[in-house]
C-alpha positions as CSV (number, residue, x, y, z in Angstrom):
1,M,98.0,103.9,118.8
2,D,101.0,101.6,116.9
3,L,101.7,101.7,113.7
4,G,100.0,97.8,112.5
5,D,96.5,100.1,113.8
6,L,97.3,102.8,111.7
7,H,98.0,100.4,108.8
8,I,94.9,98.9,109.5
9,F,93.1,102.4,109.3
10,R,94.8,103.1,106.1
11,S,93.8,100.0,104.4
12,V,90.3,100.1,105.4
13,V,89.9,103.8,103.6
14,Q,91.9,103.0,100.3
15,A,89.6,100.0,100.0
16,G,86.6,101.9,100.6
17,G,85.3,99.2,103.4
18,V,86.1,97.0,106.3
19,T,84.9,94.0,104.0
20,R,87.4,94.5,100.8
21,A,90.0,95.8,103.8
22,A,89.9,92.1,105.2
23,E,90.3,90.5,102.1
24,K,93.1,93.0,101.0
25,L,95.0,92.4,104.7
26,N,94.3,88.5,104.5
27,R,91.8,89.1,108.2
28,V,89.0,88.4,109.2
29,Q,86.3,90.9,108.8
30,S,85.4,91.0,113.1
31,N,89.1,91.7,113.7
32,V,89.4,94.4,111.2
33,T,86.5,95.8,112.8
34,T,87.8,95.1,116.4
35,R,91.0,97.5,115.7
36,V,89.3,100.0,113.4
37,R,87.2,100.8,117.1
38,Q,90.6,100.0,119.3
39,L,92.1,102.5,117.6
40,E,89.0,104.9,118.4
41,A,89.1,104.3,121.1
42,D,92.6,104.9,122.1
43,L,92.2,108.7,120.5
44,G,89.1,109.1,122.1
45,V,87.6,110.1,118.5
46,E,85.5,108.7,115.8
47,L,87.5,108.2,112.1
48,F,84.6,106.8,110.7
49,V,81.1,108.0,110.1
50,R,78.8,105.3,110.0
51,D,75.9,104.6,107.8
52,G,74.4,101.9,107.8
53,K,77.1,99.6,106.3
54,K,79.0,102.3,104.5
55,L,81.7,104.2,106.4
56,H,82.7,108.2,105.6
57,L,85.9,109.4,106.9
58,S,84.6,111.9,109.5
59,S,87.0,115.5,110.1
60,A,89.2,113.9,112.8
61,G,90.3,110.4,110.5
62,R,90.8,112.4,107.4
63,L,93.4,114.7,109.2
64,L,94.9,111.3,111.0
65,L,94.7,109.9,107.4
66,D,97.5,112.8,106.1
67,Y,99.9,111.3,109.6
68,A,99.0,107.1,109.2
69,D,100.5,108.5,105.6
70,R,103.3,110.2,106.5
71,L,104.2,107.1,109.9
72,L,104.0,104.5,107.8
73,E,106.0,105.9,104.5
74,L,108.7,106.7,107.7
75,A,108.6,103.7,108.8
76,Q,109.1,101.9,105.4
77,E,111.6,103.8,104.8
78,A,113.8,103.1,108.3
79,R,113.6,99.6,107.4
80,E,114.8,99.8,104.2
81,A,118.0,102.4,105.5
82,V,118.8,99.8,108.6
83,H,118.3,96.6,106.1
84,D,119.6,97.6,102.9
85,A,120.6,101.4,101.4
86,K,120.7,99.6,97.7
87,P,117.7,101.2,96.1
88,R,116.0,98.5,95.3
89,G,111.9,97.7,95.4
90,L,109.0,99.5,93.4
91,L,109.4,103.4,92.4
92,R,105.8,105.4,91.8
93,L,107.4,108.4,89.0
94,G,104.9,110.7,87.9
95,S,105.6,113.0,84.8
96,M,103.6,115.2,82.4
97,E,103.5,114.2,79.0
98,S,106.2,116.0,77.3
99,T,108.7,115.6,80.1
100,A,108.1,112.2,80.3
101,S,108.6,111.9,76.2
102,V,111.5,114.2,75.7
103,R,113.6,114.4,78.9
104,L,113.1,110.9,80.7
105,P,114.4,108.6,78.2
106,A,117.7,108.2,78.4
107,P,118.0,108.9,82.2
108,M,115.4,107.0,82.5
109,N,117.2,104.3,80.9
110,E,120.4,104.5,82.7
111,Y,119.1,104.5,86.3
112,L,117.5,101.2,85.7
113,T,120.3,100.1,84.3
114,R,122.5,100.8,87.4
115,Y,120.0,99.3,89.6
116,P,118.0,96.7,88.8
117,D,116.7,95.5,91.7
118,V,114.3,98.9,91.1
119,S,110.9,98.5,88.9
120,L,109.1,101.4,87.7
121,E,105.9,102.6,87.4
122,L,105.4,105.4,85.9
123,R,102.2,107.7,85.8
124,I,101.4,110.6,83.5
125,G,99.4,113.5,84.3
126,T,98.4,116.9,85.2
127,P,101.0,118.7,87.6
128,R,98.0,119.1,89.9
129,E,97.0,115.6,89.6
130,L,100.4,114.6,90.1
131,A,101.2,116.9,92.7
132,A,98.1,115.6,94.9
133,A,99.5,112.0,94.6
134,V,102.7,112.7,95.9
135,R,101.2,114.5,98.8
136,E,99.1,111.6,99.4
137,G,101.8,109.1,99.6
138,E,100.5,107.7,95.9
139,L,103.6,108.6,94.3
140,D,107.1,108.7,95.2
141,A,108.0,111.6,92.9
142,A,107.0,113.9,90.2
143,L,108.4,116.1,87.6
144,V,105.9,119.1,87.1
145,A,105.7,122.6,85.7
146,E,105.8,125.8,88.4
147,P,103.8,127.1,89.9
148,I,103.4,124.4,92.0
149,P,102.8,125.3,96.1
150,G,106.0,124.4,98.0
151,A,105.2,124.1,101.4
152,P,104.1,119.9,101.3
153,F,107.2,119.2,98.9
154,E,111.2,119.6,98.8
155,K,111.6,120.6,95.2
156,I,114.5,120.6,92.3
157,P,114.6,122.8,89.7
158,L,115.7,120.7,86.9
159,Y,115.0,122.1,83.1
160,D,113.9,125.8,82.0
161,E,111.5,124.8,79.3
162,E,110.7,127.5,76.9
163,L,107.3,128.4,75.5
164,V,106.5,128.8,71.7
165,I,103.1,129.9,69.9
166,I,102.5,127.2,67.4
167,A,100.4,127.8,64.5
168,A,99.5,126.2,60.6
169,A,102.3,127.1,58.3
170,S,100.6,129.8,56.2
171,H,99.9,131.9,59.2
172,P,101.4,135.2,59.6
173,P,103.8,136.1,61.9
174,I,102.6,136.5,65.5
175,K,104.1,138.9,68.0
176,T,101.5,139.7,70.6
177,P,98.1,138.7,71.4
178,H,96.4,140.9,69.2
179,D,98.3,139.3,66.1
180,V,95.9,136.0,67.4
181,A,92.5,138.2,68.6
182,G,89.5,136.4,68.1
183,K,91.4,132.9,67.1
184,P,90.0,129.8,68.5
185,V,93.0,128.5,71.1
186,L,94.1,124.7,71.2
187,A,95.0,123.3,74.9
188,F,94.5,120.6,77.5
189,E,91.5,121.3,80.2
190,A,92.1,123.7,83.2
191,G,94.6,123.0,85.1
192,C,97.3,122.8,83.1
193,P,100.3,125.5,83.5
194,Y,101.2,125.7,79.4
195,R,97.3,126.8,79.2
196,Q,97.9,129.2,82.3
197,Y,100.7,130.6,81.0
198,M,98.9,130.6,77.7
199,E,95.6,132.7,79.3
200,D,98.3,135.2,81.5
201,W,100.3,135.9,77.9
202,F,96.7,137.2,76.0
203,A,95.9,139.2,79.4
204,S,98.9,141.1,79.3
205,S,97.2,142.8,76.1
206,G,93.7,142.7,77.5
207,E,93.3,139.4,74.8
208,M,91.0,136.5,76.0
209,S,90.1,134.4,73.4
210,D,86.5,133.0,73.5
211,R,86.7,129.9,71.5
212,V,89.2,127.0,73.8
213,I,89.0,123.9,72.0
214,E,90.3,121.5,74.7
215,T,92.7,118.4,73.7
216,S,93.7,115.2,75.9
217,S,97.5,115.5,73.8
218,Y,100.0,116.9,72.8
219,H,99.7,114.7,69.3
220,A,95.8,116.6,69.1
221,I,97.3,120.2,69.6
222,L,99.2,119.9,66.7
223,G,97.7,117.8,64.6
224,C,94.8,120.7,65.1
225,A,97.4,123.7,64.7
226,V,98.2,122.4,61.9
227,A,94.8,121.8,60.4
228,G,94.1,125.6,61.0
229,M,92.0,125.1,63.6
230,G,93.7,126.9,66.0
231,I,97.0,128.7,68.2
232,S,98.2,127.3,71.1
233,M,101.3,127.8,73.2
234,V,103.5,124.4,73.7
235,P,106.9,123.7,75.3
236,R,109.3,123.8,72.5
237,I,110.5,120.2,73.4
238,V,107.3,118.8,72.2
239,L,108.0,120.0,68.8
240,K,110.4,117.1,68.5
241,T,108.3,114.1,68.7
242,F,106.3,115.9,65.9
243,P,107.7,114.3,62.1
244,D,105.8,117.1,59.8
245,L,106.9,120.6,61.4
246,K,107.0,122.2,58.6
247,L,103.7,122.4,58.5
248,L,103.6,124.5,60.9
249,S,104.7,128.0,61.9
250,V,106.9,128.5,65.4
251,H,106.5,131.7,66.8
252,A,108.8,132.9,70.0
253,L,107.5,134.6,72.9
254,S,108.7,137.1,75.0
255,S,111.4,136.4,77.5
256,E,108.4,137.8,80.3
257,F,105.8,134.5,78.8
258,N,109.0,132.3,77.1
259,V,110.3,130.1,80.5
260,A,108.2,127.5,82.4
261,P,110.5,125.7,84.8
262,T,109.8,122.1,86.2
263,V,110.5,121.2,89.1
264,F,111.1,117.5,90.8
265,I,108.2,117.1,94.0
266,R,108.5,114.9,96.9
267,R,107.1,114.8,100.2
268,K,109.2,116.4,102.6
269,G,110.8,114.1,105.0
270,A,113.2,111.6,105.2
271,I,114.1,110.1,101.7
272,S,114.5,106.3,100.4
273,P,117.6,105.2,98.3
274,K,116.0,104.4,95.8
275,V,114.6,108.0,95.3
276,A,118.1,109.6,96.4
277,A,119.3,107.5,93.8
278,L,116.8,109.3,91.3
279,I,117.5,112.7,92.0
280,E,122.1,112.0,91.6
281,V,120.9,110.5,88.4
282,L,118.3,113.2,87.1
283,T,120.2,116.6,88.5
284,H,123.6,114.8,86.7
285,E,121.9,114.6,83.0
286,A,119.9,117.5,83.5
287,S,123.7,119.1,83.8
288,V,125.5,117.6,81.1
289,S,123.0,117.4,78.6
290,G,123.3,121.6,78.9
291,R,119.7,121.7,79.4
292,V,119.6,123.0,83.4
293,T,117.7,125.4,84.7
294,P,120.4,128.2,85.9
295,R,118.5,128.3,89.2
296,R,119.2,125.0,89.8
297,K,121.3,123.9,92.9
298,D,124.5,121.4,92.5
299,A,123.2,118.4,92.6
300,S,125.6,117.9,95.3
301,A,124.1,120.3,97.5
302,A,120.6,119.0,96.3
303,L,121.0,116.0,97.7
304,Q,122.1,117.6,101.2
305,S,119.1,119.1,101.5
306,F,117.2,116.1,100.8
307,A,119.1,113.9,103.4
308,G,120.5,111.7,100.5
309,R,122.5,108.7,101.8
310,P,125.8,108.9,99.3
311,R,126.7,105.5,100.1
312,A,123.7,104.8,98.3
313,I,124.0,105.8,94.7
314,A,126.6,104.6,92.2
315,P,129.1,107.2,91.0
316,L,128.3,108.4,88.5
317,P,131.1,109.6,85.4
318,Q,131.8,112.8,84.5
319,T,131.5,113.5,81.3
320,G,128.5,112.9,79.0
321,G,130.9,110.2,76.6
322,S,130.2,107.3,75.5
323,K,127.7,106.6,78.5
324,R,125.3,108.6,77.5
325,S,125.1,107.8,74.4
326,K,124.8,104.4,74.6
327,S,121.6,105.7,77.2
328,G,120.4,107.2,74.4
329,K,120.1,104.3,72.1
330,S,119.0,102.0,74.4
331,A,115.9,104.8,75.3
332,S,115.0,104.6,71.7
333,R,113.4,101.5,72.8
334,A,109.7,101.5,72.8
335,G,108.8,103.5,76.4
336,V,111.0,105.1,78.9
337,A,113.3,101.8,79.6
338,T,112.8,98.1,78.8
339,A,116.0,97.4,78.8
340,K,115.4,93.6,81.1
341,T,112.3,92.3,81.1
342,D,111.6,91.6,84.2
343,R,111.4,95.4,85.0
344,R,107.4,96.5,85.5
345,I,106.7,99.5,84.1
346,D,102.7,100.4,84.5
347,A,102.0,103.8,82.5
348,R,99.0,105.0,83.4
349,S,97.8,107.6,81.6
350,S,94.9,109.3,83.7
351,A,95.1,112.6,81.7
352,N,97.8,113.4,78.7
353,R,100.4,115.7,79.5
């Protein structure tokens, strides 16, 4: 078994068949078929269940795919490490909608300005979707809200988001779930951690709304709340993006329910220079902005736990002076970062968060 065989095997899985994999790899179909059968012979198991011309992963194939992803990723990181420790190449980053719209613009503008050889692909999704993408090797890293299983990931806490209840401006004060008993709830689909926080809040008082209006964006939630269609629990930071805040009433939660940690995750193992540099920029920005969670490790300690390479990271300023102000202005341009026209940002909105 060699890396070439694993690469062909993974390509067949990703392409959904030998023919498409051969086209993608620029190989003849018979060569791809032969390499797959040689890999099966070497391992002594069938990696695919063959149903006519269709291929389905066997249980052994699914197991091998996970190892193939990790081995090929480590091999690529090893090549980068021995040839060039400078951050470069495509950075595939995932984020929730709220984090991408408010937290990321300034640090990502700073990051792309410091490392012009890195291009960014930003994917928006739910924490569950993003964690799965990181686990499967589709993303290099992601920013997600807890709870996230720790076993497959390295985690660095970044922010403690304050959660609040929102309703129409004329709504009476909301102090407990009893104050909104029976009212419709505005929320994302199941799987959103903020929806789970809200359900836990209701359950703490033995209440639960039987009318849930599911939406796909915070703007829809805020607009519906203004119209009096229901109440919702949201991170306070999303209110910064809403121009008609006076049309909403914002209600504080008790300390048991008002904090939602956001963490940076990546798969356990070796770390590439581009990801190490990203960790440094994000932790530094969170620290100087005063938005860092008290439970976050010191940035240098976090980098050491990620087996980072300090030589790959340009020194960061020690204060948040003019450098941050400049970044903030640049970040107001369209998107997360458009400082250079040769940077490619492909924002995929599979599910708005």
